[in-house]
C-alpha positions, 0 to 999 in steps of 0.5 A, a space after each residue: 567465130 574463131 577470127 573474132 576472138 583473135 581481135 579480142 585477144 590481140 586488144 587484150 594483150 596489147 592493153 597488158 603490154 601498154 600497162 607493163 610499159 608504163 610500169 617499167 617506165 616508172 620502175 626505170 625512173 625510180 631506179 634513176 632517182 635512187 642512183 642519183 641519190 646514192 652518195 658512193 659508187 654502188 654496183 647493185 644500184 647501177 645494175 638495177 637501173 640498167 636492168 630496168 632500162 633494158 626491160 623497158 626498151 625491150 617492151 617498147 621495141 615489142 610495141 613498135 613491132 606490134 604497131 601499138 600506139 602508146 598514149 
């Protein structure tokens, strides 16, 4: 009985991870667009883009470790 819950929990958290990866990818691409549209050199915008990029790649690495297929 306990073992059947393990599979259900894994699928549930895998779905959450995939959704989070998609959200961070959107956030990262929005940050890139904002950085391109800024006329001057703004460190805050660059930092926001780098943070979004780092978070996205960290989650992507976690998905690869868990062997999750992202569609």
